[in-house]
Every structure is written in structure tokens, then in C-alpha cells.
C-alpha positions as CSV (number, residue, x, y, z in Angstrom):
1,M,96.8,118.5,120.2
2,V,99.8,120.4,118.8
3,K,101.0,123.1,121.1
4,L,101.9,126.3,119.4
5,P,105.2,127.9,120.1
6,A,105.1,130.5,122.9
7,F,105.6,133.4,120.4
8,F,102.7,132.3,118.2
9,Q,100.5,131.5,121.3
10,T,101.1,135.1,122.6
11,A,100.3,136.6,119.2
12,H,97.1,134.4,119.0
13,N,96.0,135.5,122.5
14,R,96.6,139.2,121.7
15,L,94.7,138.8,118.4
16,R,91.7,137.3,120.2
17,R,91.7,140.1,122.9
18,C,91.9,142.7,120.2
19,W,89.1,141.1,118.2
20,R,86.9,140.9,121.3
21,E,87.8,144.5,122.2
22,N,86.9,145.7,118.7
23,W,83.5,144.0,118.9
24,R,82.7,145.6,122.2
25,F,83.8,148.9,121.0
26,M,81.6,148.6,117.9
27,G,78.6,147.7,119.9
28,F,79.2,150.4,122.4
29,M,79.5,153.2,119.8
30,L,76.6,151.9,117.7
31,G,74.5,152.0,120.9
32,V,75.6,155.5,121.9
33,G,74.7,156.7,118.4
34,A,71.3,155.0,118.4
35,L,70.5,156.5,121.8
36,S,71.0,159.9,120.3
37,A,68.1,159.4,118.0
38,L,65.8,159.7,121.0
39,A,66.3,163.4,120.7
40,L,64.7,163.5,117.3
41,P,61.0,164.1,116.7
42,P,58.5,162.9,117.9
43,L,60.3,162.2,121.3
44,H,62.5,165.3,121.6
45,F,64.3,163.8,124.5
46,L,67.1,166.4,124.4
47,P,68.9,165.4,127.7
48,I,70.1,162.2,126.1
49,L,72.5,164.3,123.9
50,L,74.4,165.4,127.0
51,L,75.3,161.8,127.6
52,T,75.9,160.6,124.1
53,F,77.8,163.6,122.8
54,G,79.7,163.8,126.1
55,I,80.9,160.2,125.5
56,L,81.7,160.9,121.9
57,G,83.6,164.1,122.8
58,R,85.6,162.3,125.5
59,I,86.6,159.6,123.0
60,L,87.7,162.2,120.4
61,N,89.7,164.1,123.1
62,T,91.5,161.0,124.3
63,T,92.4,159.4,121.0
64,K,95.7,160.2,119.3
65,S,94.8,158.3,116.1
66,W,92.7,160.0,113.4
67,K,91.8,156.5,112.1
68,H,90.4,155.5,115.5
69,A,88.4,158.8,115.7
70,A,87.1,158.2,112.2
71,W,86.0,154.7,113.2
72,A,84.3,155.9,116.3
73,G,82.5,158.7,114.4
74,C,81.3,156.2,111.7
75,L,80.0,153.9,114.2
76,F,78.2,156.7,116.1
77,G,76.8,158.0,112.8
78,F,75.7,154.5,111.7
79,G,73.8,153.9,115.0
80,F,72.2,157.3,114.9
81,Y,71.0,157.2,111.3
82,T,69.9,153.5,111.6
83,A,67.7,154.2,114.6
84,G,66.5,157.6,113.3
85,L,65.4,156.1,109.9
86,Y,64.0,152.8,111.1
87,W,60.6,153.7,109.6
88,L,62.0,153.4,106.0
89,V,61.4,149.7,106.3
90,N,57.7,150.4,106.1
91,A,57.9,151.5,102.5
92,V,59.4,148.1,101.5
93,L,56.8,146.2,103.5
94,I,54.0,147.6,101.4
95,R,55.5,145.5,98.5
96,A,57.0,142.8,100.6
97,D,55.8,140.0,98.3
98,E,58.1,141.5,95.6
99,F,61.0,143.1,97.6
100,W,61.1,141.0,100.8
101,W,64.8,140.6,100.3
102,F,65.3,144.4,100.5
103,V,63.7,144.8,104.0
104,P,67.0,145.2,105.9
105,F,68.5,147.6,103.5
106,P,66.6,151.0,103.6
107,S,67.5,152.3,107.0
108,M,70.8,150.4,107.3
109,G,71.7,151.2,103.7
110,C,71.0,154.9,104.1
111,A,72.9,154.9,107.4
112,L,75.9,153.3,105.8
113,I,76.1,156.1,103.2
114,L,75.6,158.8,105.8
115,A,77.9,157.4,108.5
116,P,81.1,159.0,107.0
117,M,79.3,162.4,107.4
118,V,80.1,161.9,111.1
119,G,83.4,159.9,110.6
120,V,85.2,162.5,108.6
121,P,84.6,165.4,110.9
122,A,85.7,163.1,113.8
123,A,89.0,162.4,112.0
124,L,89.6,166.0,111.1
125,S,89.1,167.1,114.7
126,T,92.1,165.1,115.8
127,F,94.4,167.6,114.1
128,V,93.2,170.3,116.4
129,L,94.5,170.7,120.0
130,A,92.7,168.4,122.4
131,G,90.1,169.9,124.8
132,L,87.5,172.5,124.2
133,R,89.0,173.5,120.9
134,R,88.8,170.1,119.5
135,L,85.1,169.8,120.5
136,A,84.3,173.2,119.0
137,F,86.0,172.2,115.8
138,F,84.1,169.0,115.6
139,A,80.7,170.8,116.2
140,G,81.5,173.1,113.3
141,A,82.7,170.2,111.1
142,W,79.7,168.0,112.0
143,T,77.3,170.8,110.8
144,V,79.3,171.5,107.6
145,F,79.2,167.8,106.6
146,D,75.6,167.6,107.7
147,M,74.8,170.4,105.3
148,G,76.8,168.5,102.7
149,R,74.1,165.8,102.7
150,T,72.2,168.1,100.2
151,F,74.7,166.9,97.6
152,L,74.4,163.1,98.1
153,F,72.5,161.8,95.1
154,S,69.5,164.1,94.9
155,G,70.1,165.1,98.6
156,F,69.1,163.5,101.9
157,T,69.0,166.1,104.6
158,W,66.5,164.3,106.8
159,N,66.9,164.3,110.6
160,A,69.2,167.3,111.0
161,L,69.7,167.7,114.7
162,G,68.3,171.2,114.7
163,S,64.9,169.7,114.2
164,C,65.1,168.3,117.8
165,L,64.3,171.8,119.0
166,A,60.9,171.9,117.2
167,I,59.1,170.6,120.2
168,P,55.3,170.8,119.8
169,G,53.7,173.6,121.7
170,P,54.7,177.1,122.9
171,V,58.2,176.1,124.1
172,G,59.1,174.7,120.7
173,D,57.6,177.9,119.0
174,M,60.2,180.0,120.9
175,L,63.1,177.5,120.6
176,I,62.9,177.5,116.8
177,Q,62.6,181.2,116.2
178,P,66.4,181.7,115.7
179,A,66.0,179.6,112.5
180,A,64.8,182.9,111.0
181,W,68.4,184.2,111.2
182,M,70.6,181.1,111.0
183,G,68.3,178.3,109.6
184,E,67.9,174.7,110.7
185,D,71.6,174.1,110.3
186,G,72.4,177.0,112.7
187,L,70.2,175.3,115.3
188,T,72.1,172.1,114.6
189,L,75.4,173.9,115.2
190,A,74.2,175.3,118.5
191,L,72.8,172.1,119.8
192,V,75.8,169.9,118.8
193,L,78.2,172.5,120.4
194,A,76.2,172.8,123.6
195,S,75.8,169.0,123.9
196,L,79.6,168.4,123.4
197,L,80.8,171.1,125.8
198,C,78.2,170.5,128.6
199,G,78.2,166.7,128.1
200,S,81.9,166.5,128.5
201,A,81.9,168.9,131.4
202,L,79.3,166.9,133.2
203,L,81.1,163.6,132.7
204,D,84.2,165.2,134.1
205,S,82.3,166.8,137.0
206,L,80.6,163.5,138.0
207,H,84.0,161.6,137.5
208,L,82.1,159.1,135.3
209,Y,84.3,156.5,133.7
210,T,83.7,156.1,129.9
211,P,84.5,152.7,128.5
212,F,87.3,152.6,125.9
213,T,88.9,155.8,127.2
214,P,91.9,155.7,129.6
215,Q,90.9,156.1,133.2
216,S,94.2,158.2,133.6
217,A,93.2,160.6,130.8
218,A,93.2,164.2,131.7
219,P,89.7,165.9,132.1
220,C,88.4,167.8,129.1
221,C,88.6,171.0,131.0
222,S,89.6,172.4,134.4
223,P,87.0,173.0,137.2
224,T,87.1,176.7,136.5
225,A,86.4,176.1,132.8
226,R,83.6,173.7,133.6
227,R,81.9,176.4,135.8
228,R,82.2,178.8,133.0
229,I,80.7,176.2,130.6
230,Y,77.7,175.7,132.9
231,M,77.2,179.4,133.5
232,G,77.5,180.1,129.7
233,Y,75.1,177.3,128.9
234,I,72.5,178.7,131.3
235,A,73.0,182.3,130.1
236,A,72.8,181.2,126.4
237,S,69.7,179.1,127.1
238,V,67.9,182.0,128.7
239,L,69.0,184.4,126.0
240,W,67.9,181.9,123.3
241,L,64.5,181.6,124.8
242,G,64.3,185.4,125.4
243,V,65.1,186.2,121.9
244,G,62.8,183.6,120.6
245,A,59.9,184.8,122.7
246,A,60.5,188.4,121.7
247,R,60.4,187.5,118.1
248,F,57.5,185.2,118.4
249,Y,55.3,187.7,120.2
250,N,56.4,190.9,118.5
251,I,56.7,190.1,114.8
252,H,53.5,190.5,112.8
253,P,52.3,189.6,109.3
254,Q,52.5,192.3,106.6
255,G,50.6,192.8,103.3
256,E,47.9,190.7,101.7
257,S,46.4,187.8,103.6
258,G,46.5,184.3,102.1
259,P,43.5,182.3,101.0
260,I,41.2,180.1,102.8
261,A,42.9,176.7,102.3
262,I,41.1,173.4,102.3
263,M,43.4,170.4,102.9
264,V,41.8,167.2,101.8
265,Q,43.0,164.1,103.6
266,G,41.6,161.1,101.7
267,N,43.4,158.5,103.9
268,V,43.8,156.0,101.0
269,P,45.8,152.9,102.0
270,E,49.1,152.8,100.1
271,T,48.3,149.1,99.0
272,E,45.1,150.4,97.2
273,K,47.1,153.1,95.4
274,V,50.0,150.8,94.4
275,G,47.6,148.2,93.2
276,R,45.3,150.7,91.5
277,L,42.4,149.3,93.4
278,R,39.0,151.0,93.4
279,P,40.1,154.2,91.6
280,R,36.4,155.2,91.1
281,D,35.6,154.9,94.8
282,I,38.7,156.8,95.8
283,F,37.9,159.6,93.3
284,L,34.3,159.9,94.7
285,R,35.8,160.0,98.2
286,Y,37.9,163.0,97.3
287,L,35.1,164.7,95.5
288,R,32.8,164.4,98.5
289,L,35.5,165.6,100.9
290,T,36.3,168.5,98.7
291,A,32.6,169.6,98.5
292,Q,32.4,169.3,102.3
293,G,35.5,171.5,102.7
294,V,34.3,174.1,100.3
295,Q,31.0,174.3,102.2
296,Q,33.0,174.9,105.4
297,A,35.2,177.5,103.7
298,R,32.3,179.4,102.4
299,Q,30.8,179.6,105.8
300,L,34.1,181.0,107.1
301,Q,34.1,183.5,104.2
302,I,30.6,184.7,105.3
303,Q,31.7,185.1,108.9
304,Q,34.8,187.1,107.9
305,A,32.8,189.3,105.6
306,A,30.4,190.1,108.4
307,S,33.3,191.2,110.6
308,G,34.7,193.4,107.9
309,T,37.5,191.2,106.8
310,P,38.4,191.6,103.1
311,Y,37.4,188.9,100.7
312,R,39.6,185.8,100.7
313,P,39.7,183.3,97.9
314,I,39.2,179.6,98.5
315,V,41.8,177.1,97.4
316,F,41.6,173.3,98.0
317,L,44.6,170.9,98.0
318,W,44.6,167.2,97.2
319,P,47.8,165.3,98.4
320,E,50.7,164.0,96.3
321,T,49.6,161.4,93.8
322,S,46.1,161.6,95.4
323,F,44.5,158.6,93.8
324,P,45.3,155.8,91.4
325,G,43.5,157.3,88.4
326,Y,46.1,159.9,87.6
327,D,45.5,159.6,83.8
328,L,42.1,161.1,84.3
329,L,43.7,164.4,85.2
330,Q,46.1,164.5,82.3
331,D,44.0,163.0,79.6
332,T,40.4,163.7,80.5
333,P,39.3,167.3,80.6
334,K,35.8,166.1,81.8
335,A,37.3,164.7,85.0
336,R,38.9,168.0,85.8
337,E,35.6,169.8,85.2
338,V,33.8,167.3,87.5
339,I,36.3,168.1,90.2
340,M,35.6,171.8,90.0
341,D,31.9,171.2,89.7
342,W,32.0,169.5,93.1
343,A,34.2,172.3,94.4
344,L,31.8,175.0,93.3
345,G,32.8,178.2,95.0
346,A,36.5,177.4,95.1
347,D,38.8,179.8,93.2
348,A,41.5,177.2,92.5
349,G,42.5,173.6,93.2
350,I,46.0,172.3,93.7
351,I,46.2,168.6,93.0
352,G,49.0,166.1,93.3
353,A,49.3,163.7,90.3
354,L,51.6,161.6,88.2
355,R,51.9,162.8,84.6
356,Q,53.8,162.0,81.5
357,D,55.8,164.7,79.8
358,D,56.2,165.1,76.0
359,N,59.1,162.6,76.1
360,G,57.0,159.9,77.7
361,R,58.9,160.2,81.1
362,Y,56.7,160.2,84.3
363,R,56.8,163.1,86.6
364,N,55.6,163.6,90.1
365,S,53.6,166.8,89.7
366,V,51.0,169.2,91.1
367,L,48.4,170.7,88.7
368,A,46.6,174.0,89.4
369,L,43.0,173.9,88.3
370,A,41.0,177.0,87.4
371,P,37.3,177.1,88.3
372,D,36.4,175.8,84.8
373,G,38.7,172.8,85.2
374,A,41.5,174.1,82.9
375,V,45.1,173.4,84.0
376,S,46.4,176.9,84.8
377,A,49.9,175.8,86.0
378,I,52.0,172.6,86.4
379,Y,54.9,172.1,88.9
380,D,57.2,169.1,88.6
381,K,59.0,167.8,91.7
382,A,62.7,168.7,91.5
383,R,64.1,166.8,94.5
384,L,63.4,163.2,93.9
385,V,63.8,160.5,96.7
386,P,66.9,158.3,96.1
387,F,66.0,154.7,95.6
388,G,62.3,155.5,95.8
389,E,61.6,157.8,92.9
390,Y,64.8,157.4,91.0
391,Q,67.6,154.9,90.9
392,P,71.3,155.9,91.1
393,S,73.1,154.5,88.1
394,F,75.6,152.5,90.2
395,I,72.8,150.2,91.5
396,P,73.0,147.0,89.3
397,L,69.6,145.7,90.3
398,Q,66.3,147.2,89.0
399,I,64.6,148.5,92.1
400,V,62.7,151.5,90.9
401,P,60.0,150.6,88.3
402,Q,60.6,151.9,84.8
403,G,63.8,153.6,85.7
404,G,62.2,156.1,88.0
405,L,60.8,159.6,87.5
406,A,62.1,162.7,85.7
407,A,63.0,165.7,87.9
408,G,61.7,169.3,87.5
409,P,63.8,172.5,87.3
410,G,63.4,173.7,90.9
411,P,61.3,176.1,93.1
412,Q,58.7,178.1,91.4
413,T,56.1,180.7,92.3
414,W,52.6,180.4,90.8
415,H,50.7,183.6,90.0
416,L,47.2,182.2,89.7
417,A,44.2,184.3,89.0
418,N,42.8,185.9,92.1
419,I,45.1,183.9,94.4
420,P,48.0,185.4,96.3
421,P,51.3,184.1,94.8
422,V,52.0,180.6,96.1
423,G,55.1,178.3,96.1
424,P,54.2,174.7,95.4
425,L,56.3,171.9,97.1
426,I,56.0,168.2,96.8
427,C,56.6,165.9,99.7
428,Y,60.3,165.4,100.4
429,E,61.3,168.8,98.8
430,V,60.2,170.5,102.0
431,I,63.1,169.1,104.0
432,F,65.7,171.2,102.1
433,S,66.6,174.3,104.2
434,G,67.1,177.3,102.0
435,D,65.8,175.7,98.8
436,V,62.1,175.9,99.0
437,T,61.3,179.2,97.3
438,N,62.2,181.1,94.2
439,S,64.7,183.7,95.5
440,H,63.8,186.1,92.6
441,D,60.0,185.8,93.0
442,R,59.1,185.4,96.7
443,P,55.6,183.8,97.2
444,R,53.2,184.9,99.9
445,W,52.5,181.4,101.1
446,L,53.7,177.8,100.5
447,A,51.5,174.8,99.6
448,N,53.0,171.3,100.4
449,V,51.3,168.2,99.1
450,T,52.6,164.9,100.4
451,N,51.9,161.2,100.8
452,D,53.4,159.8,104.0
453,G,51.4,156.6,103.7
454,W,54.6,154.8,102.7
455,F,56.1,155.5,106.2
456,G,53.3,153.9,108.2
457,N,52.3,155.2,111.7
458,S,55.9,155.8,112.7
459,A,58.2,158.6,113.6
460,G,58.6,159.4,109.8
461,P,55.4,161.5,109.3
462,R,56.1,163.4,112.5
463,Q,59.7,164.1,111.5
464,H,58.4,165.3,108.2
465,L,55.9,167.6,109.7
466,E,58.5,169.3,111.8
467,S,60.5,170.0,108.7
468,V,57.5,171.8,107.3
469,R,57.3,173.9,110.5
470,L,61.0,174.9,110.3
471,R,60.7,176.0,106.7
472,A,57.9,178.3,107.7
473,V,60.1,179.9,110.3
474,E,63.1,180.2,108.0
475,E,61.3,181.8,105.2
476,G,58.7,183.8,107.3
477,L,56.0,182.3,105.2
478,P,52.8,180.5,106.2
479,I,52.5,177.0,104.9
480,V,49.7,174.5,104.5
481,R,50.2,170.8,104.1
482,A,47.9,168.2,102.6
483,A,48.9,164.6,103.4
484,N,47.1,161.5,102.1
485,T,47.1,159.6,105.3
486,G,48.2,162.5,107.6
487,I,49.4,164.5,109.2
488,S,47.8,167.5,107.4
489,A,48.4,170.9,109.0
490,A,48.8,174.7,108.6
491,F,51.5,176.9,110.1
492,D,51.9,180.6,110.1
493,G,55.2,182.3,109.3
494,R,56.4,181.9,112.9
495,G,56.0,178.1,112.7
496,H,53.0,178.3,115.0
497,L,50.4,175.5,114.4
498,L,47.1,176.8,113.2
499,A,45.3,173.6,112.4
500,K,46.0,169.9,112.3
501,L,44.4,166.6,111.1
502,G,46.1,163.6,112.6
503,W,47.4,160.4,111.2
504,D,45.0,157.8,109.7
505,K,42.0,160.1,109.7
506,T,39.7,160.8,106.8
507,G,38.5,164.4,106.6
508,V,39.2,168.0,105.6
509,L,41.0,170.8,107.3
510,V,40.0,174.4,106.7
511,S,42.3,177.2,107.7
512,A,42.5,180.9,106.9
513,V,46.1,181.4,105.8
514,P,47.6,184.6,107.3
515,A,49.8,187.1,105.6
516,A,53.5,186.5,105.2
517,L,56.1,188.0,107.7
518,P,58.8,190.3,106.4
519,R,61.5,188.5,104.5
520,T,63.9,186.9,107.1
521,F,67.6,187.3,107.4
522,F,67.9,183.6,106.5
523,G,65.5,184.2,103.6
524,H,68.0,186.8,102.2
525,Y,71.2,184.9,102.7
526,G,70.2,181.3,103.0
527,Q,72.8,178.6,103.8
528,A,75.6,181.1,103.7
529,V,74.7,182.1,107.3
530,P,75.2,178.7,109.1
531,L,78.2,178.0,106.7
532,L,79.9,181.3,107.9
533,L,79.1,180.5,111.6
534,C,80.8,177.1,111.2
535,A,83.8,178.5,109.4
536,L,84.3,181.1,112.2
537,L,84.0,178.5,114.9
538,M,86.4,176.1,113.2
539,L,88.9,178.8,112.5
540,G,88.8,180.0,116.1
541,A,89.4,176.5,117.3
542,C,92.5,176.1,115.1
543,I,94.1,179.4,116.2
544,R,96.5,179.0,119.1
545,R,97.1,181.9,121.5
546,S,100.7,183.0,121.7
547,K,102.2,182.8,125.1
548,A,103.4,186.2,126.5
């Protein structure tokens, strides 16, 4: 064996050590990011963020290289989004015989695109003085770039960290009330800032060594500063809960009540819809469920009339692309008449369906049916799912059949006969904070039709449901949700759960929709509120005090 000269042998050994160290660092940061996903719905394990963001904060505070910080942030983001979006694989498995080769790409591909949304803020933070200032700047930058996901393709704002506070039950009801002022992104800012500061302080207090940071590195903050952080965290948590409780228990609906809503959950397996199997049987299932729901709603109507409650109209909702026979709704007036005959007593029907426009392009739509079966309004989905409903032009392979769907113009308010003004939303559109209502024509309630069957019995439908709940709080509007395979639900304008029909159940959910709350602060000013909060925090972190 030829022996390398000493110089080359030393260089070779250093390269091997560096290579092993890089692989260890990659695995460590990917794991830390993936652990952070435990805080997302449906687990809501918030304490994990103290550990993971504490580690990330310590790495940012001890590095002198923006490139190293960017690399650490990207790895953290890749791990976080891969773990948080694991359920996207289920959509491919439905057509595994055709797209088996695409199975690894949905969650990892989305994570690869989203990872720089953490890496760039991490790199920028290194230009700020190390310590609490750097952590505060990073929290603001994280939130700004997280908000920027709205502009990726048609937008992908899924799994904003603010949704971690939407814990089911009364505690969550109080925790999410500040969204009425600052939106979900304001919740994200507060959670990231608290996790960074408290997590870093805890690691310092416990003298825990963090891999890949110098053991000789100075603590993030002094013992006095740590005590102040803990006291501030406790005080802020008590104040947050107190303000949330005060709003939740003291704010009341105003004006006209909503209708009696019937959410029809047909529970049609996605394989049957994709294969257009048994369309007649599925149609009959929806008709029978609708008739059952209307009967329950009319009984509720009678009970309310006996107690002196003013008359409430009845509206039924069928989920997004409810059944394979979509051409019946568009081309066969008789089919629409049959639907309303089975729904005798309902004042309107809101039905999810594919349709073809005048140019032959398919659109994901909802149709509003009058009692005689006439189409009284049409809404076309504006926010299409990237790679699912449309294909970005840079993708060379044909993934989405027929080039995908055409997008609609944006949020609308329907003024249907005898029905309080309603804002229709289709599936994925409900995740976009600040972009779910017509700002010039505020509805009195929101109707969301969706099909989460693509996601399987996973975290996906639960995460989607919490987005619905947060939109209710942000806008102060009650919202009803009809999902094909679940989870169908109704929330009031405080985000409080009124009724729920779980995953993989066939049935109907009947709920009297309450009146809307007064327009919220966030409803007036939208995303400008969290953006201003982030700007103030980042600016404050950059300003250095002059020494006397």
C-alpha cells in the first residue's frame, strides 16, 4: 500500500473528521426540527418547544457565521416540515399504482421548499448582537417569513406555529382569543419568542451542554436576566389567559342569527370517487342523509318556535366534490330538482362540485341551490393546492391530470333569498389568515366544504380543523364545516366548538348557527397587525443603547 505524504495524510484525516461532524450535525438538527412538530395539532405538546427552540437559539447565539446559521435553520425547518406534513403521503397512496414513484416527495418536497423560510431568518439574525436581541430578532423574522408562505405558488401556510395554541377544550378557547386582535401569525410570534427566550434561559440555568456549541460559550443571558425572563413569562402567561378568558366569557353575538345548518358527511372512500365507482349509490346516500338532516332541523325549528325564538331558515351543506357524478349538477336540472325534493323544507343547499366553465376549464366550485333546484350562486375556489389541483409550470413531468384546475377570483359573500349573508370557502382556502372574507361585504357566517379523505386518518384533518377554528376567532364569525370523511364541525365566533362529527363516520350534523360577533380588530386591519408587531420587535432588537 502506498503511504501518503504526511501533509496529505493530515488533510485527509481532517476531511474525514469534518465529513463525520457534518453528518452528525445534520442528523441532530433534523431531529430537533422534527421533535418540534410534536407541538402541532393534534398532540399540542407545547413543552417540547422549550427544548427545541432553546437548542436552536443557543446555536444561533454561538455561531459567528451567517452561513452556518442558515444551514442550521434550513435543517431545523426541513425536519419540522417533513414531520409536520408526513400525512401528505396518503394522497399519493390512493393512486399508488400510477404514482408509486412519487411517494417520498410530497412531505419531503414541500419541506425542501419551506426550509429556507427558517434558514433565511436564521442567517439574518447573525447580523444582530448576540444574546436576547438576536433571539428576539429571529422570532420576528421567523414570523415574517412564515407569513411569506402565502406567496409561495398559490400559498402554503399550513402548520403555522400559532395553531399549537388551539388546544381542544376550554383552555384552548381562552388561549386563542388574542387571535381576534393579532391573528394566527401574532400567536406564532408570541409562541416563538417565548420558546426561544425561556428555552435558552432554561438550558443556561440547568447548565445543559448542547452538542455542536462550544462548552466555553458564554450563557445567553445573566442570572438576573434569566430571573426576569421567567417572571415575565409567568406574568405574560397569566395575562394572556386572563385576557382570553375575559373576551371569551364577556363578548356576545350581535344582530341576526344564522340559519340551522345541516352538515352532510357521506364518508365516501376516496378510491370510489377517483375511480367514479357506484355514483348512483353515493348520490342516493347523500339524498337519504340530507332528508334525515332536514327532518332533524325542522324538529329543532319547531322547538325554537315554541320557545319564542325567531324563525331560522334551514341550509344543508354537501362536502367538496361530494360524489363522482359532478356532471349531474351542471348538466341535469332534473338532478338538482331531485336533491331539493329530498330536502323538502330546506331554504337552500350548498353543494361542492367540479364544473366546467365556458372555456372548458374545470373548476372546484360550490353551487347554491334554491328550493326549486335552480342554481342561485356559484363560487369557484381561488386558492388551489400546489401539485394537487394545479401544477407549477417549472415541473417537467405531468403530475396533475389535464393541467389542473382554473382558479376563481377570491372571497365572496352570497346574498341568497331568506338566508343571512354567507361566505363560502372550499377546503384549503380556510387556512389563509386574513383572506377568508370579502372585506367590503362582511358575511354573517362562513360555510366551509372540504374533502379530507385524501389525508387519511392522520394529523392532517385535525390540523385542518384547527385552522377553521382560528378563522372563526380572527373574523368573529361562526363557521360550519362539511367534510366528506370528517371531521365535520360547527364553531361560534369565539372559536368554541358547537357540534362535531368525527372521522370516518357517516351521518349528519345539525347545528343552529349563532349570530356573528362585532367585527374584530384583526378583521379590520388583517395581516398588517402581526406584520407591524414583527417590525417593531426586529427594529427594537437592532437598536443599541448608547452608553452614558
